[in-house]
C-alpha angles and dihedrals in degrees: 000000000000124000124219117250092243091054089051090049094051091047089051093050091046092051092048090049093054089047091049091050089048089055089064093047091050093048090051091050094048092047092053091049093047096051094093089050092052091050091051094050091046089054090046092052091048094048094049093041093229118184133213124342115261104240101178129012103211107078136021095239093057095042094065110009093182090060098047122120121223096253104040093098088059097057094155102029137325093265096048115128119248106256100181116073094217091063090069093050099052125069122217117269116267095250089059094048095061115111110250115219121200 
């Protein structure tokens, strides 16, 4: 027995739709089971008074963006090329993007 290509295609789409729906069911189940862990981590961070999350490990202005100074990306001079890839992925913090008026 040979199936037509269109039947195989619709079976493929149906299977992928079921798998896609199952991803949401699985994510909901995992989130519900992880809530106690999140609460414990939140308490841990509050007790230890931890600061910002470390996003990248290569430079000081990408480790803690909220604590970056305006000239830290230009460590050599203002026209120096960015030599760390994470510097091109991270935008400056909002307080450094404000227009300064003299």
